[in-house]
N, C-alpha and C positions, 0 to 999 in steps of 0.2 A: 537474464533480465531483459525485458523489453520496455522501451520508453517511446511513447508516441502521443499524438493528440487524438481526442475522441472522434474527430471527423474522419480519421483513417481506420476506425474500429472494424469495419467490415473485412478488411484484409486478414484479420485474426479469427474470423469465424471458423476457419478450417481447423483450428486447434481443438475443436470438439463442441458438442452441444452445450456443455456447461459454460464454456467461455463465451459462446455466442449469446446465450441467455443473459449472462452477466453484462456483457458489453452493450447489448440492446437496451437493457435496463438503464444503463448510464446515458445512452444516447437520447432516450425519450422522456426521461424524468427531469422535471424542474425542481431541483433541490432547494431552491429558495422557498418553496412551498412545503417542504418536508421537514418535520421536526427530527431532532437527534433521536437515535434509537436503533433498533434492529428490525430489519424487514427480511422475512424468509422468502426467497425466490423459488426454492425447491427444498424445503425442509432444511436439514443439516447438510445437504449436498451443496447448496449455494445460498448464502445469506449476506446481506449488506449491513454494515455497521456505519451509521452516519454520526459524525461528531463535529463539533466546532471547538477550536482552541486557539491559544496564542502560541506562536512559534517560540522555541527556546534556544538559548545559546548552545553552541557546540559542546561546551563543558558539561552540559546536562544530558547530552545525547547518549543513547545506548545502541550498540550493535545487536541485532536480533535476527533470528531465522525461525522457520516453521517446518514441520514435517508432514502434518496431515492435510494442510490446505495450501493452495497457492493464494497469494495476495494479489488482488487487482486494486491498486490504490489510485483513486481518481480525485483530482483537485477540483471541487465544485466551485470554489471561490478562494481567492488569495494566491499566495505563493509561498513556497518553502524549499529549502535545500533538502535533498534526500541523499544520504551517503550510500555507497555500495563498495563492496570489496569481495575478492575471491576467498573462498573458505580456507585455502591453504596459506593465506596471508594473515590470518587472525588466530587467536587462541581462545578456546572455550573457557568462559568464566563462570557460567551457571549451567548445570546439567539440564537436559530436556525436561520440561514440565508438561506431562502428557495432558493433564486436564485443561491447561490454557494454551497448549500447542505452541510453545516457544522455548528457545534457549538463547542465552546471552553470550556475547563474544567480546574480546578485547583486541585492540589493534588500531590501525589507521587505514583510511581508504580515501576514495575520491568522492566528489559530490556533483550532483546536477541540480539545476534549479527547475522545479516543476511549477507551472503556472496554471491559472484557471483553464480547464479543458484538457489538461494533460493527464495521462494515466501511465502506470507502470504495472507490468506483470512480473511478479517475483516468485521464484520457485524455491525448493528446499535448500539449494546450494547458493542462493542469492542472499548473502549477508547484507543487511540494510539498516540504515539509521534515519528514520523519518523525523519530520517536525522541527527542523533546524532553521533558525533565522537566516534570512537573506541579507537584509540591511537593517537590522534592528527588529524589534517585535512587530509581528503582523498577525492579523486574525485570519484563520483558515477554516473553511468548511470542507471536510474530506469525507469521501465514501470509500470504505475498504470492503470489497466484496471477497468473501472467503469461498474458494472453489475447491471442493474435495478432490484430492488427488486420486 
């Protein structure tokens, strides 16, 4: 897992052309002008999912991971806690769903607070729990870019 601010994105361009394209998109796009939905950056190889939602209490959170795509999660506005835990510290609770590229886990982990302009890069072994309240309910606009592994 990588956690950083979008102003530092160029240092991750060396991770490959797909990551470079995803991070450049985040750097140059004014998401206040973009509606929720899906934007293909390179077909099914790289696409962005733009959503707005209210953060939820920890009790409603779910640990998840993916096998086909890396997640590049970017906070366009607002703030939320995002949990993370190593795979060997949790137990699989829902088998892999290939169509939706996710599996669910049970266990406990640690949390970071991601604020406007922050991004995370999450790989297949990065078990994470997004969308958790920091200090009560808040509205978040998030962009999740799926980068094919």
